[in-house]
C-alpha atoms as one frame of an Amber mdcrd trajectory, in Angstrom:
protein
  55.401  50.692 -19.198  52.332  49.110 -20.661  50.825  48.006 -17.770  51.351
  51.784 -15.934  49.269  53.244 -18.725  46.357  50.594 -18.394  46.617  51.268
 -14.449  46.572  54.849 -14.704  43.322  54.268 -17.174  41.594  52.445 -14.908
  41.939  54.968 -11.921  41.018  57.939 -14.396  37.976  55.651 -15.121  37.184
  54.656 -11.953  37.082  58.117 -10.792  34.691  58.971 -13.870  32.108  56.785
 -12.642  32.279  57.466  -9.291  31.814  61.361 -10.791  28.883  60.620 -12.940
  27.434  58.754  -9.357  27.637  61.370  -7.373  25.992  63.828 -10.207  22.985
  61.082 -10.476  22.660  61.068  -6.788  22.642  65.162  -7.381  19.664  65.162
  -9.826  17.598  62.631  -7.769  17.752  64.287  -4.359  16.808  67.499  -6.312
  14.114  67.047  -8.791  13.344  70.271 -11.426  11.063  72.773  -9.703   7.931
  72.575 -10.834   6.736  76.762 -11.602   2.435  77.181 -11.216   1.612  79.889
 -14.474  -0.443  83.446 -13.487  -3.439  84.194 -12.501  -5.154  87.169 -15.107
  -7.790  89.227 -14.889  -7.326  88.979 -10.943  -9.202  91.291  -7.657 -10.877
  91.420  -5.070 -14.465  93.263  -4.634 -15.518  93.996  -0.936 -19.027  94.844
  -0.434 -17.726  96.597   2.829 -14.589  98.573   3.158 -14.937  99.360   7.026
 -12.605  97.724   9.410 -14.077  94.802  11.212 -17.318  94.742   9.177 -18.816
  91.041   8.698 -19.141  91.543   4.980 -18.564  89.451   1.681 -15.837  89.602
  -0.377 -16.056  88.463  -4.040 -12.743  86.927  -6.481 -12.258  87.198 -10.202
  -9.658  85.321 -12.118  -8.950  83.904 -15.389  -7.197  80.356 -15.581  -3.779
  80.377 -17.601  -3.934  76.864 -17.753  -5.902  74.199 -19.015  -5.337  71.409
 -16.176  -7.043  69.500 -13.979  -9.042  71.912 -10.974  -9.945  70.181  -7.827
  -9.081  72.799  -5.146  -8.136  76.604  -4.884  -7.072  78.229  -1.878  -7.121
  81.695  -0.585  -4.556  83.018   1.802  -4.989  86.246   3.599  -1.720  88.016
   4.319  -0.197  91.344   5.524   1.944  91.529   2.869   1.817  89.966  -1.527
   5.292  87.328  -1.021   7.291  86.071   1.295   6.623  84.454   4.906   2.486
  84.735   5.121   1.195  86.774   8.323  -2.384  86.423   9.475  -3.925  90.313
   8.881  -4.948  91.658  12.501  -8.874  91.158  13.266  -9.232  89.193   9.844
 -11.306  85.927  10.407 -12.541  84.076   7.230 -12.976  80.719   9.366 -17.255
  81.397   9.044 -17.093  81.864   5.430 -19.608  80.576   3.179 -19.216  80.154
  -0.515 -22.902  81.901  -1.426 -21.777  81.777  -5.660 -19.534  80.322  -8.434
 -19.040  80.804 -11.790 -16.437  78.575 -14.307 -14.837  75.997 -11.695 -18.090
  74.653 -10.296 -19.039  71.823  -8.245 -17.015  73.503  -4.934 -17.838  73.693
  -1.459 -15.570  74.991   1.186 -13.312  72.304   2.843 -11.078  73.926   4.886
 -10.672  77.041   6.665  -8.627  78.784   9.499  -8.024  82.928  10.862  -6.753
  83.543   6.893  -6.845  80.935   5.114 -10.589  79.485   2.983  -9.672  75.999
   0.666 -12.377  74.926  -1.711 -12.321  71.931  -3.534 -14.920  69.566  -5.694
 -13.617  66.122  -7.782 -11.218  67.262 -10.094 -12.269  67.724 -13.693 -10.055
  69.697 -16.260 -10.704  73.830 -17.009  -8.744  74.785 -20.336  -7.269  78.450
 -20.183  -9.106  81.109 -19.894 -11.624  80.328 -18.068 -13.038  83.082 -16.221
 -13.555  81.730 -12.271 -15.571  83.531 -10.032 -16.119  82.735  -6.296 -17.979
  84.992  -3.316 -17.519  84.516  -0.027 -19.712  86.129   2.554 -19.398  86.098
   6.889 -16.010  87.389   6.206 -14.960  89.955   9.059 -12.428  92.155   7.459
  -9.000  93.530   9.602  -9.224  95.490  12.595  -6.864  98.198  11.326  -8.761
 100.946   9.288  -6.620 102.356   5.758  -4.499  99.150   5.618  -4.021  97.410
   2.696  -4.163  93.004   2.841  -3.429  90.747   0.337  -4.786  87.548  -1.182
  -3.009  84.786  -2.564  -4.588  82.519  -4.788  -3.731  79.223  -6.101  -5.659
  76.150  -7.929  -4.644  72.985  -7.750  -4.846  69.364  -9.161  -5.720  67.770
  -6.480  -8.934  68.433  -3.913  -6.920  69.207  -0.823  -5.557  72.467  -1.273
  -2.211  71.505  -1.171  -1.394  68.638  -4.184  -0.203  69.371  -8.149  -0.635
  73.715  -7.776  -0.405  75.270 -10.664  -1.905  79.142 -11.417  -1.147  81.818
  -8.861  -1.811  85.457  -7.959  -2.492  87.842  -5.893  -4.980  90.196  -5.123
  -5.070  93.800  -3.032  -7.691  95.011  -1.243  -7.556  97.910   2.183  -9.830
  98.486   4.803 -11.242 102.282   4.939 -12.160 105.161   6.803 -16.322 105.296
   6.848 -17.209 109.396   5.817 -20.102 110.255   8.333 -21.582 113.376   6.755
 -23.359 115.206   8.730 -26.203 117.852   8.219 -28.863 119.726  10.514 -32.574
 120.967   9.401 -33.671 124.302  11.238 -37.572 124.128  12.215 -39.477 126.220
   9.677 -42.712 128.414  10.099 -43.720 130.888   6.984 -46.879 133.169   7.959
 -47.086 135.956   6.438 -50.550 138.633   6.320 -50.767 140.964   3.312 -53.089
 142.950   1.640 -50.754 143.617  -1.797 -50.276 141.184  -4.879 -48.414 139.292
  -2.305 -46.589 138.953   0.504 -43.957 140.999  -0.477 -45.817 144.081  -1.335
 -47.253 143.942   1.720 -50.327 145.993   2.694 -52.306 146.033   6.101 -55.644
 148.028   5.086 -58.821 146.276   4.237 -61.134 149.731   3.146 -64.849 148.472
   2.991 -66.184 151.849   2.162 -68.854 153.754   3.220 -71.781 151.421   4.829
 -75.362 151.315   2.956 -78.229 149.618   4.003 -79.136 148.700   0.416 -75.486
 147.109  -0.247 -72.959 144.453   1.410 -69.522 146.145   1.265 -66.774 143.193
   1.023 -62.985 143.374   0.777 -59.965 140.536   1.397 -56.383 140.386   3.295
 -54.335 137.031   2.361 -52.245 135.293   4.390 -49.685 132.529   3.442 -48.810
 129.847   5.900 -45.706 126.218   5.667 -43.758 124.189   7.947 -41.589 121.728
   7.973 -43.817 120.894  11.913 -44.490 117.281  11.521 -47.545 118.357  13.349
 -48.514 120.682  11.103 -49.654 124.285  12.469 -53.248 126.610  13.058 -54.012
 130.095  12.519 -55.900 131.518  14.835 -56.969 135.261  15.555 -57.849 137.562
  18.043 -59.981 141.421  17.706 -63.354 142.747  18.111 -65.898 143.402  15.987
 -66.474 146.636  13.711 -66.307 149.699  16.598 -66.611 152.865  16.647 -66.835
 154.187  20.268 -69.093 152.638  22.284 -70.983 151.736  19.125 -70.715 148.652
  17.507 -71.785 146.150  14.254 -72.957 143.090  15.056 -70.471 139.880  14.683
 -72.378 137.065  12.645 -71.651 133.157  14.244 -71.937 132.045  11.081 -74.622
 133.306   8.795 -75.057 134.394   5.104 -75.658 138.265   4.536 -78.313 140.357
   4.708 -78.544 143.782   3.536 -80.566 146.172   5.813 -78.870 143.971   8.866
 -76.149 144.822  11.591 -73.808 142.075  10.499 -69.631 141.768  10.255 -67.537
 138.314   9.714 -65.346 137.148   7.182 -64.729 133.325   5.453 -62.015 131.595
   3.864 -63.946 130.723   0.818 -64.628 132.197  -2.805 -68.316 133.298  -2.607
 -71.150 134.587  -4.501 -73.195 136.772  -1.928 -71.348 139.364  -2.186 -69.405
 137.896  -4.982 -65.973 138.192  -2.669 -63.307 136.136  -2.445 -61.128 132.972
  -3.453 -60.770 129.198  -2.216 -57.835 128.036  -0.738 -54.523 127.831  -3.491
 -51.103 126.179  -3.492 -49.363 122.965  -3.133 -49.753 122.772   0.550 -52.142
 120.787   2.666 -53.409 123.616   5.266 -57.249 123.745   5.006 -60.073 126.555
   6.315 -61.612 125.459   9.463 -65.498 124.739  10.321 -67.331 128.248  10.411
 -64.432 129.473   7.235 -64.635 127.040   4.977 -68.347 127.691   3.529 -69.068
 129.959   1.195 -71.520 132.716   1.699 -71.847 131.786   5.411 -69.466 134.354
   8.032 -68.339 134.543  10.951 -66.562 136.611  13.381 -65.575 135.188  17.143
 -62.506 135.943  18.635 -59.809 133.227  19.583 -61.628 130.785  16.724 -58.725
 128.651  14.494 -59.780 129.331  11.099 -56.698 127.303   9.365 -54.926 124.672
  10.154 -52.484 121.436   8.932 -52.351 118.595  10.256 -48.694 118.305   9.045
 -45.646 119.372   6.921 -46.800 121.292   4.299 -45.831 123.183   1.121 -47.410
 126.652   1.242 -50.761 127.371   1.035 -52.865 130.840   0.563 -55.654 131.965
   2.501 -58.373 134.646   0.502 -59.773 136.340   4.066 -63.408 137.606   2.822
 -64.975 140.463   5.122 -68.292 141.539   4.616 -69.859 144.573   6.543 -73.640
 145.610   6.029 -75.462 147.865   8.837 -79.472 148.489   9.628 -80.986 152.062
   9.436 -80.408 152.037  13.095 -76.836 151.645  12.439 -75.357 154.584  14.658
 -72.808 156.968  12.494 -68.971 157.036  13.080 -65.861 155.961  11.981 -66.218
 152.119  12.413 -62.397 149.964  13.071 -61.906 146.646  13.735 -57.897 145.296
  14.137 -57.254 141.830  13.862 -54.397 140.094  14.778 -53.871 136.227  13.167
 -51.694 133.986  14.833 -49.720 131.106  13.115 -48.669 128.507  15.720 -46.644
 125.653  14.660 -46.085 122.322  17.559 -42.326 120.473  16.554
């Protein structure tokens, strides 16, 4: 009986030893996994979200673990987890590291279509370190309005494979580019009037009864502006003061002289007689030769009296008319109809 008990005990001892060996084997074959900590405050900033654009990708994150950092891997995928499929059209093979902070001394060690590995001589980095890497010459995915993901992992080794430490995922998206279009029509503002302003209108300049002893005068005004790059020119057509077959002499550029037959105008402020004003307004228009000298008057149909050489805001021109007669000027009602023409070249 005692021998049977001892044999039974030996059998159970042998089975226990075998079980312990098997358990030990399992433990040796399947070591405990190393779980990487999560990167925080992570983001990717694109300088362009346009599909297929050659652009810059800037990564920012904060480390979670105090450990050596020898490399960082950026893996571009169509999903945040699971098997990584490279986004269509993405290309980071020519990526260049243009800026780095937090973890420095990094250089690009490896790239392919959707992976970037930057490495350095491993050195300790404390948890809570803000890290930034900026890569240029990256081609965005070619499908518009599509999200892509970048899986970021830090490693203790400098090969982008050994000793994963911290990891995290960032997301970005391509996007349609919005084209806003508008058109600008050609503009020309031109108004001729005798009232206080263009809205007041008016088309008559009354010189009254002419005299051999004094000069009669009056004014009209013109406003002009354009967005033409070549500006505008103001010309005029018409005849001198006329009554039937009788006329008053048109001046060719001369001062007013009482007792002489004279008719003309200019675009200046004059003293003899006191009439008119210089060009006003914020535009660049000017009175032209023959009409830009004070106290000198002219009338020659077809002349250019004012112009601007380019796009211009509004100017106001005051046309100052004078008339004199001699003792032999025939009586009658004299009129002169002037048509001002403003021409802009676009």
